[in-house]
Wavefront OBJ file of the C-alpha trace (Angstrom):
o trace
v 0.000 0.000 0.000
v 1.320 3.431 -0.926
v 2.396 5.711 1.910
v 1.151 8.720 -0.067
v -2.356 9.876 -0.770
v -3.609 9.685 -4.341
v -3.534 13.475 -4.521
v 0.097 13.669 -3.413
v 1.165 10.898 -5.772
v -0.818 11.917 -8.861
v 1.070 12.979 -11.965
v -0.799 16.230 -12.681
v 1.820 18.331 -10.851
v 3.848 18.549 -14.055
v 7.211 18.115 -12.344
v 8.309 15.732 -15.103
v 7.855 18.423 -17.755
v 10.944 19.408 -19.739
v 10.377 22.887 -18.291
v 11.292 21.606 -14.824
v 13.726 18.925 -15.965
v 15.877 21.610 -17.559
v 16.116 23.360 -14.202
v 17.270 20.136 -12.604
v 20.049 19.731 -15.155
v 21.127 23.328 -14.620
v 21.287 22.830 -10.852
v 23.605 19.840 -11.358
v 26.022 21.893 -13.461
v 25.421 25.663 -13.094
v 27.480 28.052 -15.183
v 29.935 30.308 -13.401
v 32.347 32.455 -15.416
v 35.206 31.654 -13.046
v 34.599 28.339 -11.292
v 32.558 26.536 -13.974
v 32.813 28.306 -17.364
v 31.562 25.225 -19.239
v 28.466 24.817 -17.088
v 24.837 25.222 -18.149
v 23.530 28.790 -18.463
v 20.039 29.217 -17.005
v 17.765 30.727 -19.679
v 14.652 28.939 -18.476
v 13.999 31.045 -15.370
v 11.981 34.253 -15.698
v 13.643 36.324 -12.987
v 14.278 40.041 -13.164
v 17.732 40.830 -11.794
v 18.325 43.942 -13.891
v 17.248 46.517 -11.304
v 18.377 45.082 -7.985
v 20.764 47.998 -7.525
v 17.844 50.446 -7.459
v 16.171 48.581 -4.598
v 19.478 48.062 -2.773
v 20.175 51.781 -2.983
v 16.762 52.537 -1.483
v 17.363 50.079 1.343
v 20.693 51.705 2.184
v 19.071 55.127 2.389
v 16.114 53.870 4.451
v 17.708 51.926 7.329
v 14.578 52.132 9.479
v 12.488 50.098 7.023
v 15.221 47.529 6.469
v 15.950 47.348 10.197
v 12.277 46.973 11.147
v 12.152 50.320 12.906
v 9.675 53.191 13.005
v 11.148 56.626 13.752
v 14.236 54.892 15.058
v 12.308 52.611 17.443
v 12.212 48.856 16.886
v 8.876 47.345 15.827
v 10.241 43.807 16.029
v 7.883 42.672 18.780
v 4.898 44.146 17.003
v 5.761 42.316 13.773
v 6.694 39.075 15.503
v 3.182 38.624 16.887
v 0.173 37.249 15.008
v -1.059 39.342 12.102
v -4.612 39.292 10.775
v -4.685 37.367 7.497
v -6.488 40.281 5.895
v -3.061 41.917 5.771
v -1.593 45.166 7.041
v -3.731 48.137 5.934
v -0.665 50.244 5.125
v 0.750 47.551 2.852
v -2.556 46.871 1.084
v -2.957 50.581 0.387
v 0.608 50.894 -0.924
v 0.207 47.789 -3.099
v -3.116 48.988 -4.524
v -1.595 52.353 -5.419
v 1.439 50.681 -7.007
v -0.850 48.464 -9.107
v -2.530 51.584 -10.423
v 0.768 53.348 -11.035
v 2.235 50.635 -13.254
v -0.988 50.735 -15.275
v -0.502 54.440 -15.937
v -3.094 55.377 -13.287
v -5.808 54.727 -15.865
v -7.591 52.653 -13.249
v -7.669 52.746 -9.450
v -7.610 49.742 -7.157
v -9.543 49.629 -3.897
v -7.510 47.985 -1.106
v -10.725 46.430 0.243
v -10.900 44.307 -2.926
v -7.360 42.953 -2.498
v -6.600 39.527 -1.066
v -2.932 39.023 -0.161
v -1.342 35.696 -1.072
v 2.074 34.045 -0.974
v 2.836 34.792 -4.611
v 0.843 34.453 -7.829
v 1.004 30.653 -7.584
v -1.123 30.775 -4.448
v -3.409 33.458 -5.919
v -4.239 31.394 -8.998
v -4.910 28.248 -6.983
v -7.133 30.138 -4.553
v -9.234 31.434 -7.442
v -9.599 27.901 -8.789
v -10.836 26.712 -5.391
v -13.238 29.666 -5.161
v -14.681 29.520 -8.690
v -14.700 25.852 -9.693
v -15.450 22.360 -8.456
v -13.211 19.349 -9.138
v -13.910 18.265 -12.704
v -14.910 21.755 -13.878
v -12.786 23.412 -16.552
v -10.987 26.643 -17.336
v -10.030 27.557 -20.881
v -6.409 28.702 -21.424
v -4.914 30.069 -24.669
v -1.847 28.242 -25.955
v 1.016 28.518 -25.453
v 0.747 29.010 -21.693
v 2.999 29.008 -18.623
v 3.975 25.385 -17.813
v 3.441 25.931 -14.085
v -0.302 26.289 -14.623
v -0.577 22.501 -14.813
v 0.528 22.548 -11.180
v -1.050 25.791 -9.991
v -4.516 25.281 -11.446
v -4.985 21.509 -11.548
v -2.870 19.567 -9.093
v -4.717 20.083 -5.808
v -7.987 21.562 -7.078
v -8.971 18.873 -9.585
v -9.872 21.563 -12.123
v -9.312 20.677 -15.790
v -7.520 22.840 -18.365
v -8.922 22.962 -21.895
v -6.594 24.669 -24.397
v -7.678 27.529 -26.623
v -5.631 26.717 -29.705
v -3.732 29.772 -30.963
v -1.290 29.686 -33.869
v 1.661 31.586 -35.279
v -0.388 32.547 -38.350
v -1.740 35.571 -36.434
v 0.990 35.888 -33.803
v -0.786 33.516 -31.401
v -3.615 36.014 -30.868
v -6.888 34.894 -29.284
v -9.879 34.817 -31.635
v -13.595 34.343 -31.083
v -13.494 31.204 -33.235
v -10.741 29.693 -31.062
v -12.696 30.503 -27.892
v -15.868 28.901 -29.237
v -13.942 25.832 -30.388
v -12.415 25.325 -26.941
v -15.802 25.758 -25.285
v -17.387 23.139 -27.554
v -14.528 20.682 -26.967
v -15.034 21.062 -23.221
v -18.745 20.365 -23.631
v -18.021 17.244 -25.663
v -15.884 16.051 -22.753
v -18.843 16.683 -20.404
v -16.885 19.422 -18.646
v -18.595 22.442 -17.160
v -16.631 25.528 -18.211
v -16.286 27.984 -15.338
v -14.011 30.517 -16.945
v -11.103 31.638 -19.075
v -7.641 32.375 -17.682
v -5.099 34.463 -19.599
v -1.697 35.935 -18.823
v -1.379 39.555 -19.885
v 1.376 40.389 -20.710
v 1.724 36.868 -21.995
v 4.009 34.213 -20.616
v 5.636 32.838 -22.804
v 4.823 35.123 -25.767
v 6.035 38.366 -24.118
v 3.220 40.304 -25.816
v 0.402 42.455 -24.471
v -3.199 41.825 -25.428
v -4.816 44.248 -27.827
v -8.000 46.133 -27.038
v -9.740 44.015 -29.646
v -8.662 40.776 -27.941
v -9.797 42.031 -24.555
v -13.164 43.071 -25.990
v -13.541 39.604 -27.508
v -12.697 37.946 -24.187
v -14.995 40.098 -22.068
v -17.863 39.689 -24.550
v -17.286 35.908 -24.599
v -17.313 35.395 -20.818
v -20.313 37.712 -20.467
v -22.263 35.774 -23.094
v -21.408 32.431 -21.488
v -21.940 33.607 -17.911
v -18.451 32.502 -16.863
v -15.425 34.104 -15.218
v -12.314 35.762 -16.645
v -9.041 35.622 -14.710
v -6.261 37.869 -15.956
v -2.858 36.979 -14.538
v -1.071 40.337 -14.771
v 2.134 39.366 -13.001
v 4.172 40.973 -15.826
v 2.167 44.233 -15.902
v 5.167 46.407 -15.044
v 7.468 44.844 -17.654
v 5.773 46.512 -20.643
v 8.839 48.191 -22.164
v 7.629 49.140 -25.627
v 4.478 50.051 -27.543
v 1.692 49.141 -27.651
v 0.989 49.935 -24.021
v -0.340 47.383 -21.594
v -4.120 47.428 -21.132
v -5.352 45.896 -17.904
v -8.630 44.031 -17.762
v -9.272 46.203 -14.698
v -10.445 48.852 -17.166
v -13.497 46.667 -17.764
v -16.160 46.969 -15.050
v -17.319 43.382 -14.632
v -17.907 41.463 -11.401
v -16.880 38.226 -13.121
v -13.432 39.592 -13.964
v -10.624 38.874 -11.498
v -6.947 39.863 -11.517
v -3.854 38.090 -10.213
v -0.850 40.253 -9.413
v 2.573 39.809 -7.858
v 5.807 41.657 -7.168
v 7.888 38.727 -8.402
v 8.526 40.101 -11.904
v 8.029 43.878 -11.739
v 10.238 44.307 -8.672
v 12.182 41.064 -9.108
v 11.173 39.742 -5.686
v 9.977 36.137 -6.167
v 11.673 35.119 -2.933
v 9.537 37.571 -0.958
v 6.384 35.623 -1.967
v 4.102 38.617 -2.503
v 0.982 38.106 -4.588
v -2.625 39.209 -4.639
v -6.084 38.498 -5.952
v -8.141 41.534 -6.971
v -11.875 41.239 -7.499
v -14.888 43.531 -7.254
v -17.066 40.529 -6.383
v -17.486 40.676 -2.612
v -18.247 36.960 -2.267
v -15.041 36.060 -4.132
v -13.002 38.434 -1.965
v -14.515 36.993 1.224
v -13.919 33.376 0.178
v -10.400 34.068 -1.114
v -9.505 35.901 2.092
v -10.453 32.856 4.176
v -8.389 30.611 1.917
v -5.395 32.957 2.026
v -4.749 31.914 5.623
v -2.909 28.875 4.211
v -0.358 31.072 2.437
v 0.272 34.402 4.147
v 2.845 37.091 3.434
v 5.102 37.534 6.464
v 4.563 40.648 8.561
v 8.149 41.857 8.186
v 7.859 41.598 4.393
v 4.642 43.622 4.429
v 6.217 46.235 6.697
v 9.298 46.673 4.516
v 7.409 46.806 1.224
v 4.773 49.171 2.591
v 7.549 51.679 3.173
v 9.190 51.058 -0.208
v 5.990 51.219 -2.276
v 4.792 54.308 -0.396
v 7.850 56.201 -1.615
v 6.302 57.641 -4.778
v 9.525 59.188 -6.025
v 11.190 55.786 -5.838
v 8.353 53.872 -7.525
v 8.052 56.450 -10.297
v 11.766 56.360 -11.087
v 11.992 52.591 -10.673
v 9.196 51.840 -13.153
v 10.754 54.031 -15.839
v 14.326 52.810 -15.351
v 13.383 49.139 -15.034
v 11.432 49.268 -18.294
v 14.336 51.038 -20.007
v 16.747 48.297 -18.896
v 14.363 45.547 -19.984
v 14.012 47.123 -23.417
v 17.775 47.407 -23.814
v 18.432 43.809 -22.726
v 15.581 42.466 -24.870
v 17.024 44.252 -27.901
v 20.437 42.726 -27.220
v 18.994 39.205 -27.183
v 16.795 39.683 -30.237
v 19.554 41.311 -32.283
v 22.035 38.644 -31.214
v 19.657 35.878 -32.269
v 18.885 37.610 -35.546
v 22.608 37.775 -36.195
v 22.704 33.977 -36.290
v 19.545 33.665 -38.362
v 17.007 33.093 -35.593
v 13.901 35.267 -35.403
v 11.596 35.981 -32.473
v 7.933 36.803 -32.194
v 7.666 40.586 -32.098
v 7.097 41.472 -28.459
v 6.917 44.401 -26.077
v 6.926 43.019 -22.521
v 8.151 40.256 -20.238
v 11.536 38.865 -19.241
v 11.977 36.549 -22.227
v 11.583 36.157 -25.968
v 9.469 33.613 -27.865
v 11.997 32.216 -30.304
v 11.260 30.625 -33.669
v 13.728 27.747 -34.165
v 11.567 25.720 -36.530
v 14.213 25.844 -39.233
v 16.635 24.044 -36.892
v 14.418 20.969 -36.495
v 15.291 17.821 -38.432
v 11.599 17.467 -39.194
v 8.357 19.150 -38.206
v 7.585 17.129 -35.084
v 7.669 17.425 -31.312
v 10.143 14.547 -31.178
v 12.491 16.682 -33.262
v 11.855 19.604 -30.930
v 12.818 17.497 -27.926
v 15.947 16.277 -29.720
v 16.957 19.886 -30.352
v 16.169 20.838 -26.751
v 18.354 18.053 -25.391
v 21.233 19.205 -27.581
v 20.758 22.738 -26.275
v 20.943 21.555 -22.680
v 23.639 18.884 -22.885
v 25.805 20.014 -25.820
v 25.374 23.788 -25.995
v 24.937 24.237 -22.251
v 21.789 26.372 -22.332
v 18.647 25.565 -20.396
v 15.800 26.941 -22.500
v 12.110 26.063 -22.411
v 10.716 24.101 -25.376
v 7.353 25.176 -26.740
v 5.866 21.763 -26.049
v 6.347 22.363 -22.306
v 4.162 25.450 -22.812
v 1.573 23.370 -24.708
v 2.355 25.147 -27.965
v 0.546 23.514 -30.906
v 3.504 24.002 -33.275
v 6.919 22.357 -32.760
v 10.048 24.469 -32.928
v 9.258 27.404 -30.647
v 11.310 28.074 -27.489
v 11.226 30.570 -24.621
v 14.565 32.218 -23.801
v 14.904 34.349 -20.660
v 17.281 37.308 -20.643
v 16.812 39.250 -17.386
v 18.165 36.686 -14.899
v 21.816 36.997 -15.908
v 24.570 39.523 -16.456
v 25.235 41.051 -19.855
v 28.506 39.119 -19.992
v 26.709 35.814 -19.414
v 24.235 36.646 -22.183
v 27.199 37.252 -24.492
v 28.504 33.761 -23.665
v 25.075 32.258 -24.337
v 24.831 33.960 -27.725
v 28.342 32.848 -28.650
v 27.462 29.249 -27.788
v 24.340 29.478 -29.924
v 26.346 30.933 -32.787
v 28.767 28.026 -32.686
v 25.962 25.480 -32.604
v 23.675 27.024 -35.215
v 26.180 28.248 -37.770
v 28.801 25.536 -37.588
v 26.934 22.653 -36.024
v 29.120 22.924 -32.954
v 32.030 21.133 -34.645
v 33.436 23.484 -37.254
v 32.093 21.443 -40.178
v 29.300 22.281 -42.595
v 26.588 24.656 -41.378
v 23.572 22.922 -39.873
v 20.745 21.841 -42.148
v 18.192 24.607 -42.611
v 20.618 27.467 -41.952
v 22.938 27.431 -44.983
v 20.940 30.214 -46.610
v 20.856 32.177 -43.334
v 24.603 31.787 -42.814
v 25.304 33.492 -46.129
v 22.799 36.223 -45.326
v 23.990 37.099 -41.829
v 27.716 36.340 -41.716
v 30.572 37.773 -43.796
v 33.227 35.247 -44.905
v 35.774 36.653 -42.470
v 33.511 36.007 -39.478
v 32.710 32.492 -40.649
v 36.415 31.747 -41.026
v 37.101 33.090 -37.548
v 34.300 31.000 -36.054
v 35.607 27.907 -37.859
v 39.102 28.484 -36.561
v 37.832 28.907 -33.009
v 35.834 25.703 -33.188
v 38.825 23.772 -34.517
v 40.825 24.870 -31.491
v 38.286 23.508 -28.990
l 1 2 3 4 5 6 7 8 9 10 11 12 13 14 15 16 17 18 19 20 21 22 23 24 25 26 27 28 29 30 31 32 33 34 35 36 37 38 39 40 41 42 43 44 45 46 47 48 49 50 51 52 53 54 55 56 57 58 59 60 61 62 63 64 65 66 67 68 69 70 71 72 73 74 75 76 77 78 79 80 81 82 83 84 85 86 87 88 89 90 91 92 93 94 95 96 97 98 99 100 101 102 103 104 105 106 107 108 109 110 111 112 113 114 115 116 117 118 119 120 121 122 123 124 125 126 127 128 129 130 131 132 133 134 135 136 137 138 139 140 141 142 143 144 145 146 147 148 149 150 151 152 153 154 155 156 157 158 159 160 161 162 163 164 165 166 167 168 169 170 171 172 173 174 175 176 177 178 179 180 181 182 183 184 185 186 187 188 189 190 191 192 193 194 195 196 197 198 199 200 201 202 203 204 205 206 207 208 209 210 211 212 213 214 215 216 217 218 219 220 221 222 223 224 225 226 227 228 229 230 231 232 233 234 235 236 237 238 239 240 241 242 243 244 245 246 247 248 249 250 251 252 253 254 255 256 257 258 259 260 261 262 263 264 265 266 267 268 269 270 271 272 273 274 275 276 277 278 279 280 281 282 283 284 285 286 287 288 289 290 291 292 293 294 295 296 297 298 299 300 301 302 303 304 305 306 307 308 309 310 311 312 313 314 315 316 317 318 319 320 321 322 323 324 325 326 327 328 329 330 331 332 333 334 335 336 337 338 339 340 341 342 343 344 345 346 347 348 349 350 351 352 353 354 355 356 357 358 359 360 361 362 363 364 365 366 367 368 369 370 371 372 373 374 375 376 377 378 379 380 381 382 383 384 385 386 387 388 389 390 391 392 393 394 395 396 397 398 399 400 401 402 403 404 405 406 407 408 409 410 411 412 413 414 415 416 417 418 419 420 421 422 423 424 425 426 427 428 429 430 431 432 433 434 435 436 437 438 439 440 441 442 443 444 445 446 447 448 449 450 451 452 453 454
């Protein structure tokens, strides 16, 4: 007899996905420019490390907040005691105002409608528990974040039905795709309770257009179902068009998930939130949040930081500038070796089109290429199949979790693999034409010489 419950032992967690397996391989052999220069570079983790210095500078100039003091007097004992799971009023107010600020103050958020959670993972699961029964379904557009198989399904028993989106229109959501997913769910005898989207998208790194949002809101209204918009990347919109939050739509069936993990680069602080104007959802989610609270010292520190409007204003602008610059470096570097990306304007990654590098148009070929990337090239990237993409050959590459020098190493490794097959011989199949287009003979000769010396 198994020592584990069926829930604990079931396979719906998704831990065996290539998305997570790549992390495991990286952890066995992590790249370090000095101690392990041949190790695996982590390009599968969407962390934002580009603006840590801005936060560190604020902490140095605000020792009271960092030292858990108020006007020079310790508040340690106050914070060490039990805190109401509704959260600290000062922090909820500061978080609500920050949410409005990164959306250009086009919409205001009422702190009373906020439910604090230990990250967006907890927020999404809480909404599943609140809005659906085991065996009910949510519709998700493909490709989608691999962790949703864990966050939405594992403990709740909720089913995911894909909304099939394709590269033919840049993976945009259409009314036809929504209706098709809804009908497929009905054929499976599943009751559809809602649609969940990420906006800006993970893994596409794009923001949803006004037309898409109108289509979504009209669809859920017509069906009498919910819409969850995971807006964890709201503050990473670094280029036009601007990010449009679903909060601009007044609808009690619309709910928002937010977090400070990406905008401020604080995933370790475990700060997330559910926002809803439906009082019954807020009440139920608040009760459930007691299983995943944000620590009182974290709330105290971030209340002070987010209340500093000069800091938040400057941080948002500078962080977006740095993201834009780093994104351009990755995209231009990839283009220089004949690899294109989906045009994007947000996020901490690029959605990379490597279809021409596949031996054939199949997911088996995609996995073969992914394994070569991890074990031969030394790059952990996320294959599109782990994101439930319907087309083989797409990959997500993260760029904000490493130094500029490490990104240079990653691009050089890719250049060697793509252009010269990693061995200095003939260019890889599918890129001969691109080699001639992007590389002058002198550079090809230099690359060949370098590979022959390895």
